[in-house]
Chimera marker file (.cmm) of the C-alpha trace (Angstrom):
<marker_set name="trace">
<marker id="1" x="177.883" y="89.495" z="81.037" r="1" g="1" b="0" radius="0.5"/>
<marker id="2" x="181.493" y="90.778" z="80.890" r="1" g="1" b="0" radius="0.5"/>
<marker id="3" x="182.379" y="93.604" z="83.268" r="1" g="1" b="0" radius="0.5"/>
<marker id="4" x="184.367" y="96.423" z="81.638" r="1" g="1" b="0" radius="0.5"/>
<marker id="5" x="185.802" y="99.765" z="82.672" r="1" g="1" b="0" radius="0.5"/>
<marker id="6" x="185.378" y="102.795" z="80.481" r="1" g="1" b="0" radius="0.5"/>
<marker id="7" x="186.458" y="106.414" z="80.936" r="1" g="1" b="0" radius="0.5"/>
<marker id="8" x="184.023" y="109.208" z="80.130" r="1" g="1" b="0" radius="0.5"/>
<marker id="9" x="183.909" y="112.896" z="81.162" r="1" g="1" b="0" radius="0.5"/>
<marker id="10" x="182.104" y="113.700" z="84.369" r="1" g="1" b="0" radius="0.5"/>
<marker id="11" x="179.624" y="115.739" z="82.428" r="1" g="1" b="0" radius="0.5"/>
<marker id="12" x="178.729" y="112.744" z="80.195" r="1" g="1" b="0" radius="0.5"/>
<marker id="13" x="178.400" y="110.402" z="83.160" r="1" g="1" b="0" radius="0.5"/>
<marker id="14" x="176.212" y="112.853" z="85.109" r="1" g="1" b="0" radius="0.5"/>
<marker id="15" x="173.963" y="113.286" z="82.031" r="1" g="1" b="0" radius="0.5"/>
<marker id="16" x="173.562" y="109.490" z="81.877" r="1" g="1" b="0" radius="0.5"/>
<marker id="17" x="172.827" y="109.273" z="85.640" r="1" g="1" b="0" radius="0.5"/>
<marker id="18" x="170.203" y="112.075" z="85.445" r="1" g="1" b="0" radius="0.5"/>
<marker id="19" x="168.446" y="110.546" z="82.401" r="1" g="1" b="0" radius="0.5"/>
<marker id="20" x="168.550" y="107.085" z="83.999" r="1" g="1" b="0" radius="0.5"/>
<marker id="21" x="167.023" y="108.385" z="87.303" r="1" g="1" b="0" radius="0.5"/>
<marker id="22" x="164.194" y="110.147" z="85.404" r="1" g="1" b="0" radius="0.5"/>
<marker id="23" x="163.392" y="106.913" z="83.544" r="1" g="1" b="0" radius="0.5"/>
<marker id="24" x="163.783" y="104.418" z="86.444" r="1" g="1" b="0" radius="0.5"/>
<marker id="25" x="166.862" y="102.806" z="84.858" r="1" g="1" b="0" radius="0.5"/>
<marker id="26" x="170.531" y="102.646" z="85.713" r="1" g="1" b="0" radius="0.5"/>
<marker id="27" x="173.293" y="104.424" z="83.855" r="1" g="1" b="0" radius="0.5"/>
<marker id="28" x="174.876" y="101.055" z="83.250" r="1" g="1" b="0" radius="0.5"/>
<marker id="29" x="171.742" y="99.853" z="81.525" r="1" g="1" b="0" radius="0.5"/>
<marker id="30" x="171.662" y="102.873" z="79.256" r="1" g="1" b="0" radius="0.5"/>
<marker id="31" x="175.309" y="102.444" z="78.319" r="1" g="1" b="0" radius="0.5"/>
<marker id="32" x="174.797" y="98.692" z="77.696" r="1" g="1" b="0" radius="0.5"/>
<marker id="33" x="171.889" y="99.493" z="75.388" r="1" g="1" b="0" radius="0.5"/>
<marker id="34" x="173.900" y="102.221" z="73.556" r="1" g="1" b="0" radius="0.5"/>
<marker id="35" x="176.740" y="99.816" z="73.006" r="1" g="1" b="0" radius="0.5"/>
<marker id="36" x="174.402" y="97.179" z="71.709" r="1" g="1" b="0" radius="0.5"/>
<marker id="37" x="172.761" y="99.581" z="69.315" r="1" g="1" b="0" radius="0.5"/>
<marker id="38" x="176.166" y="100.678" z="68.024" r="1" g="1" b="0" radius="0.5"/>
<marker id="39" x="177.183" y="97.086" z="67.516" r="1" g="1" b="0" radius="0.5"/>
<marker id="40" x="174.019" y="96.282" z="65.597" r="1" g="1" b="0" radius="0.5"/>
<marker id="41" x="174.295" y="99.376" z="63.442" r="1" g="1" b="0" radius="0.5"/>
<marker id="42" x="178.124" y="99.491" z="62.727" r="1" g="1" b="0" radius="0.5"/>
<marker id="43" x="179.746" y="96.244" z="63.601" r="1" g="1" b="0" radius="0.5"/>
<marker id="44" x="177.607" y="93.701" z="61.750" r="1" g="1" b="0" radius="0.5"/>
<marker id="45" x="179.852" y="91.010" z="60.420" r="1" g="1" b="0" radius="0.5"/>
<marker id="46" x="177.213" y="89.518" z="58.139" r="1" g="1" b="0" radius="0.5"/>
<marker id="47" x="176.607" y="92.754" z="56.416" r="1" g="1" b="0" radius="0.5"/>
<marker id="48" x="176.770" y="92.594" z="52.639" r="1" g="1" b="0" radius="0.5"/>
<marker id="49" x="177.640" y="95.445" z="50.331" r="1" g="1" b="0" radius="0.5"/>
<marker id="50" x="174.293" y="94.988" z="48.786" r="1" g="1" b="0" radius="0.5"/>
<marker id="51" x="172.680" y="95.887" z="52.144" r="1" g="1" b="0" radius="0.5"/>
<marker id="52" x="174.283" y="99.345" z="52.123" r="1" g="1" b="0" radius="0.5"/>
<marker id="53" x="172.343" y="102.277" z="50.826" r="1" g="1" b="0" radius="0.5"/>
<marker id="54" x="173.479" y="103.666" z="47.444" r="1" g="1" b="0" radius="0.5"/>
<marker id="55" x="176.056" y="106.359" z="47.633" r="1" g="1" b="0" radius="0.5"/>
<marker id="56" x="175.714" y="109.655" z="45.820" r="1" g="1" b="0" radius="0.5"/>
<marker id="57" x="179.015" y="110.450" z="43.954" r="1" g="1" b="0" radius="0.5"/>
<marker id="58" x="177.787" y="113.849" z="42.718" r="1" g="1" b="0" radius="0.5"/>
<marker id="59" x="176.881" y="114.997" z="39.283" r="1" g="1" b="0" radius="0.5"/>
<marker id="60" x="178.442" y="113.909" z="35.992" r="1" g="1" b="0" radius="0.5"/>
<marker id="61" x="181.458" y="116.005" z="35.161" r="1" g="1" b="0" radius="0.5"/>
<marker id="62" x="181.529" y="115.086" z="31.460" r="1" g="1" b="0" radius="0.5"/>
<marker id="63" x="180.017" y="112.453" z="29.251" r="1" g="1" b="0" radius="0.5"/>
<marker id="64" x="182.094" y="109.461" z="28.305" r="1" g="1" b="0" radius="0.5"/>
<marker id="65" x="183.442" y="109.304" z="24.752" r="1" g="1" b="0" radius="0.5"/>
<marker id="66" x="184.352" y="106.178" z="22.786" r="1" g="1" b="0" radius="0.5"/>
<marker id="67" x="188.002" y="106.905" z="23.663" r="1" g="1" b="0" radius="0.5"/>
<marker id="68" x="187.149" y="106.703" z="27.336" r="1" g="1" b="0" radius="0.5"/>
<marker id="69" x="185.904" y="103.139" z="27.056" r="1" g="1" b="0" radius="0.5"/>
<marker id="70" x="188.505" y="100.684" z="28.304" r="1" g="1" b="0" radius="0.5"/>
<marker id="71" x="186.591" y="97.559" z="27.405" r="1" g="1" b="0" radius="0.5"/>
<marker id="72" x="188.225" y="97.166" z="24.029" r="1" g="1" b="0" radius="0.5"/>
<marker id="73" x="191.730" y="97.573" z="25.532" r="1" g="1" b="0" radius="0.5"/>
<marker id="74" x="190.935" y="95.013" z="28.197" r="1" g="1" b="0" radius="0.5"/>
<marker id="75" x="189.747" y="92.454" z="25.560" r="1" g="1" b="0" radius="0.5"/>
<marker id="76" x="192.925" y="92.792" z="23.440" r="1" g="1" b="0" radius="0.5"/>
<link id1="1" id2="2" r="1" g="1" b="0" radius="0.2"/>
<link id1="2" id2="3" r="1" g="1" b="0" radius="0.2"/>
<link id1="3" id2="4" r="1" g="1" b="0" radius="0.2"/>
<link id1="4" id2="5" r="1" g="1" b="0" radius="0.2"/>
<link id1="5" id2="6" r="1" g="1" b="0" radius="0.2"/>
<link id1="6" id2="7" r="1" g="1" b="0" radius="0.2"/>
<link id1="7" id2="8" r="1" g="1" b="0" radius="0.2"/>
<link id1="8" id2="9" r="1" g="1" b="0" radius="0.2"/>
<link id1="9" id2="10" r="1" g="1" b="0" radius="0.2"/>
<link id1="10" id2="11" r="1" g="1" b="0" radius="0.2"/>
<link id1="11" id2="12" r="1" g="1" b="0" radius="0.2"/>
<link id1="12" id2="13" r="1" g="1" b="0" radius="0.2"/>
<link id1="13" id2="14" r="1" g="1" b="0" radius="0.2"/>
<link id1="14" id2="15" r="1" g="1" b="0" radius="0.2"/>
<link id1="15" id2="16" r="1" g="1" b="0" radius="0.2"/>
<link id1="16" id2="17" r="1" g="1" b="0" radius="0.2"/>
<link id1="17" id2="18" r="1" g="1" b="0" radius="0.2"/>
<link id1="18" id2="19" r="1" g="1" b="0" radius="0.2"/>
<link id1="19" id2="20" r="1" g="1" b="0" radius="0.2"/>
<link id1="20" id2="21" r="1" g="1" b="0" radius="0.2"/>
<link id1="21" id2="22" r="1" g="1" b="0" radius="0.2"/>
<link id1="22" id2="23" r="1" g="1" b="0" radius="0.2"/>
<link id1="23" id2="24" r="1" g="1" b="0" radius="0.2"/>
<link id1="24" id2="25" r="1" g="1" b="0" radius="0.2"/>
<link id1="25" id2="26" r="1" g="1" b="0" radius="0.2"/>
<link id1="26" id2="27" r="1" g="1" b="0" radius="0.2"/>
<link id1="27" id2="28" r="1" g="1" b="0" radius="0.2"/>
<link id1="28" id2="29" r="1" g="1" b="0" radius="0.2"/>
<link id1="29" id2="30" r="1" g="1" b="0" radius="0.2"/>
<link id1="30" id2="31" r="1" g="1" b="0" radius="0.2"/>
<link id1="31" id2="32" r="1" g="1" b="0" radius="0.2"/>
<link id1="32" id2="33" r="1" g="1" b="0" radius="0.2"/>
<link id1="33" id2="34" r="1" g="1" b="0" radius="0.2"/>
<link id1="34" id2="35" r="1" g="1" b="0" radius="0.2"/>
<link id1="35" id2="36" r="1" g="1" b="0" radius="0.2"/>
<link id1="36" id2="37" r="1" g="1" b="0" radius="0.2"/>
<link id1="37" id2="38" r="1" g="1" b="0" radius="0.2"/>
<link id1="38" id2="39" r="1" g="1" b="0" radius="0.2"/>
<link id1="39" id2="40" r="1" g="1" b="0" radius="0.2"/>
<link id1="40" id2="41" r="1" g="1" b="0" radius="0.2"/>
<link id1="41" id2="42" r="1" g="1" b="0" radius="0.2"/>
<link id1="42" id2="43" r="1" g="1" b="0" radius="0.2"/>
<link id1="43" id2="44" r="1" g="1" b="0" radius="0.2"/>
<link id1="44" id2="45" r="1" g="1" b="0" radius="0.2"/>
<link id1="45" id2="46" r="1" g="1" b="0" radius="0.2"/>
<link id1="46" id2="47" r="1" g="1" b="0" radius="0.2"/>
<link id1="47" id2="48" r="1" g="1" b="0" radius="0.2"/>
<link id1="48" id2="49" r="1" g="1" b="0" radius="0.2"/>
<link id1="49" id2="50" r="1" g="1" b="0" radius="0.2"/>
<link id1="50" id2="51" r="1" g="1" b="0" radius="0.2"/>
<link id1="51" id2="52" r="1" g="1" b="0" radius="0.2"/>
<link id1="52" id2="53" r="1" g="1" b="0" radius="0.2"/>
<link id1="53" id2="54" r="1" g="1" b="0" radius="0.2"/>
<link id1="54" id2="55" r="1" g="1" b="0" radius="0.2"/>
<link id1="55" id2="56" r="1" g="1" b="0" radius="0.2"/>
<link id1="56" id2="57" r="1" g="1" b="0" radius="0.2"/>
<link id1="57" id2="58" r="1" g="1" b="0" radius="0.2"/>
<link id1="58" id2="59" r="1" g="1" b="0" radius="0.2"/>
<link id1="59" id2="60" r="1" g="1" b="0" radius="0.2"/>
<link id1="60" id2="61" r="1" g="1" b="0" radius="0.2"/>
<link id1="61" id2="62" r="1" g="1" b="0" radius="0.2"/>
<link id1="62" id2="63" r="1" g="1" b="0" radius="0.2"/>
<link id1="63" id2="64" r="1" g="1" b="0" radius="0.2"/>
<link id1="64" id2="65" r="1" g="1" b="0" radius="0.2"/>
<link id1="65" id2="66" r="1" g="1" b="0" radius="0.2"/>
<link id1="66" id2="67" r="1" g="1" b="0" radius="0.2"/>
<link id1="67" id2="68" r="1" g="1" b="0" radius="0.2"/>
<link id1="68" id2="69" r="1" g="1" b="0" radius="0.2"/>
<link id1="69" id2="70" r="1" g="1" b="0" radius="0.2"/>
<link id1="70" id2="71" r="1" g="1" b="0" radius="0.2"/>
<link id1="71" id2="72" r="1" g="1" b="0" radius="0.2"/>
<link id1="72" id2="73" r="1" g="1" b="0" radius="0.2"/>
<link id1="73" id2="74" r="1" g="1" b="0" radius="0.2"/>
<link id1="74" id2="75" r="1" g="1" b="0" radius="0.2"/>
<link id1="75" id2="76" r="1" g="1" b="0" radius="0.2"/>
</marker_set>
């Protein structure tokens, strides 16, 4: 394992220490687990766009008309 130094507020660190003591763990273990969970959720290098959930872009503002279609212009 790589040893690192991080800066957090005293309040945050004390909250981790209290939770760790109540659960027979160390604050370091909790922080390692939190970092690993973050890495798995947000830093996945092998993630495909097809793995992402669909995004909602809102409602249709207006229907497309034949003049809105760019396909014909692209084919010319």
